[in-house]
C-alpha positions as CSV (number, residue, x, y, z in Angstrom):
1,X,0.1,0.0,0.4
2,X,1.3,3.3,-0.6
3,X,1.5,5.4,1.8
4,X,3.6,8.9,0.4
5,X,0.2,10.9,-1.0
6,X,-1.5,10.4,2.3
7,X,2.0,11.5,4.3
8,X,1.0,13.8,7.4
9,X,2.4,17.4,6.4
10,X,3.9,19.3,9.1
11,X,3.2,22.9,9.6
12,X,6.3,24.3,9.8
13,X,6.9,22.9,6.1
14,X,3.4,24.3,5.0
15,X,4.9,27.5,6.4
16,X,8.0,27.4,4.8
17,X,6.2,26.7,1.0
18,X,3.3,29.8,1.5
19,X,6.6,31.9,2.2
20,X,8.3,30.4,-0.7
21,X,5.3,30.7,-3.2
22,X,4.6,34.0,-2.1
23,X,7.9,35.2,-2.9
24,X,8.1,33.3,-6.2
25,X,11.6,31.2,-4.6
26,X,11.5,27.4,-6.3
27,X,14.0,24.3,-5.5
28,X,15.6,24.6,-8.8
29,X,16.2,20.3,-8.0
30,X,12.8,19.6,-8.0
31,X,11.7,22.0,-10.8
32,X,13.5,19.4,-12.6
33,X,13.3,16.3,-11.1
34,X,9.2,16.9,-10.6
35,X,8.6,12.6,-10.2
36,X,12.6,11.5,-9.0
37,X,12.8,10.7,-5.5
38,X,16.6,11.4,-4.8
39,X,18.3,11.9,-1.1
40,X,21.2,13.8,-0.4
41,X,21.6,12.4,3.2
42,X,21.6,9.3,5.0
43,X,21.1,8.8,8.7
44,X,22.9,6.0,10.1
45,X,21.3,7.0,13.5
46,X,17.9,7.0,11.8
47,X,17.9,4.4,9.4
48,X,16.5,7.0,6.8
49,X,17.6,8.6,3.9
50,X,16.7,13.0,3.9
51,X,16.8,16.1,1.6
52,X,19.1,18.0,2.9
53,X,20.4,20.3,0.4
54,X,18.3,22.3,-1.5
55,X,18.9,25.1,-3.6
56,X,16.5,27.9,-3.6
57,X,16.3,30.7,-6.3
58,X,13.4,33.3,-8.2
59,X,11.4,31.3,-10.6
60,X,12.4,33.6,-13.3
61,X,15.9,32.8,-13.5
62,X,15.1,28.6,-14.2
63,X,15.8,29.2,-17.6
64,X,19.3,29.9,-17.0
65,X,20.0,26.6,-16.0
66,X,20.7,23.8,-17.7
67,X,20.9,20.7,-15.7
68,X,21.0,19.7,-11.8
69,X,22.1,16.3,-10.2
70,X,22.5,14.4,-7.3
71,X,26.6,13.2,-6.9
72,X,27.2,10.2,-4.8
73,X,29.8,10.1,-2.4
74,X,32.0,7.1,-1.4
75,X,33.6,8.8,1.5
76,X,30.5,10.6,3.7
77,X,26.9,9.8,3.9
78,X,26.0,13.5,2.6
79,X,25.9,14.0,-1.0
80,X,26.1,17.0,-2.9
81,X,24.2,18.3,-6.0
82,X,26.0,19.2,-9.4
83,X,24.4,22.8,-11.4
84,X,25.0,23.5,-14.9
85,X,24.5,26.8,-16.0
86,X,23.3,28.6,-19.5
87,X,24.9,31.5,-18.6
88,X,27.9,31.9,-22.1
89,X,31.6,32.6,-21.4
90,X,32.4,35.8,-23.2
91,X,35.1,34.4,-25.9
92,X,37.6,37.7,-24.8
93,X,38.7,37.2,-21.9
94,X,39.3,41.0,-19.6
95,X,42.5,41.1,-17.5
96,X,42.6,43.0,-14.1
97,X,46.2,43.8,-13.9
98,X,47.8,47.3,-14.3
99,X,51.1,47.0,-15.3
100,X,52.8,51.1,-16.1
101,X,53.5,52.3,-18.9
102,X,57.8,53.0,-19.0
103,X,57.4,55.3,-21.8
104,X,55.5,57.3,-19.1
105,X,58.9,57.4,-16.5
106,X,60.6,59.3,-19.9
107,X,58.2,62.7,-19.7
108,X,59.6,65.5,-17.9
109,X,55.3,66.5,-16.9
110,X,55.0,63.0,-16.1
111,X,57.9,62.6,-13.2
112,X,56.9,66.5,-11.9
113,X,53.5,65.6,-11.1
114,X,54.6,62.5,-9.7
115,X,56.5,64.0,-7.7
116,X,54.3,66.5,-6.8
117,X,51.9,64.1,-5.7
118,X,53.8,61.8,-3.6
119,X,55.3,64.2,-1.6
120,X,51.9,65.2,-1.1
121,X,50.8,61.8,0.2
122,X,53.9,62.0,2.4
123,X,52.7,65.0,3.7
124,X,49.6,63.4,4.5
125,X,50.2,60.5,5.7
126,X,53.6,60.6,7.9
127,X,52.1,61.0,11.3
128,X,54.2,59.3,14.1
129,X,50.8,56.4,14.3
130,X,52.0,55.8,11.0
131,X,53.4,51.7,10.5
132,X,56.1,52.0,8.1
133,X,54.1,49.0,6.0
134,X,51.2,51.2,5.9
135,X,53.3,54.6,4.5
136,X,54.6,52.1,1.6
137,X,51.3,50.4,0.9
138,X,49.1,54.2,0.9
139,X,52.5,55.7,-1.3
140,X,51.7,52.8,-3.6
141,X,48.3,52.9,-4.0
142,X,48.3,56.9,-4.4
143,X,51.6,56.6,-7.3
144,X,49.5,53.3,-9.0
145,X,45.9,55.4,-9.3
146,X,48.0,58.5,-10.3
147,X,49.8,56.6,-13.2
148,X,46.5,55.4,-14.1
149,X,44.7,58.8,-14.3
150,X,47.6,60.5,-16.0
151,X,47.8,58.1,-19.0
152,X,44.5,58.0,-19.4
153,X,44.5,61.4,-19.5
154,X,47.2,61.5,-22.5
155,X,45.7,58.8,-24.3
156,X,42.5,61.4,-24.7
157,X,44.6,64.0,-26.2
């Protein structure tokens, strides 16, 4: 006899389901596997299987996911969810690193600007409570920022 449809539903579960519905949230795994019953955790103490891992997301972004599956683990009684997305990676990689344009060092105007900024930086930050390491880090950040500003300015001219 199948009792799964006549199962008593806890009032906390009902409240959670109502809250999820009101906020238009859904469990991604349940959307992809409506009639499938797989579990993510086995309790040896109670000899029961449970779903302890849920991926709750807004219903409007379900089309961004390709596939979701439960991955078994031989080392643990927990399993994990593997989610594949439809996001396309950009073919062009953007670099977040900055390099000093050495040609700027040969420009006398740039040299004077950097010296003036460095002098202002030291006057502003060289206090008795400022450590040498902090002063060095501040100076590097200020100089880098000024070189970037100058380089952008010269490129626009």
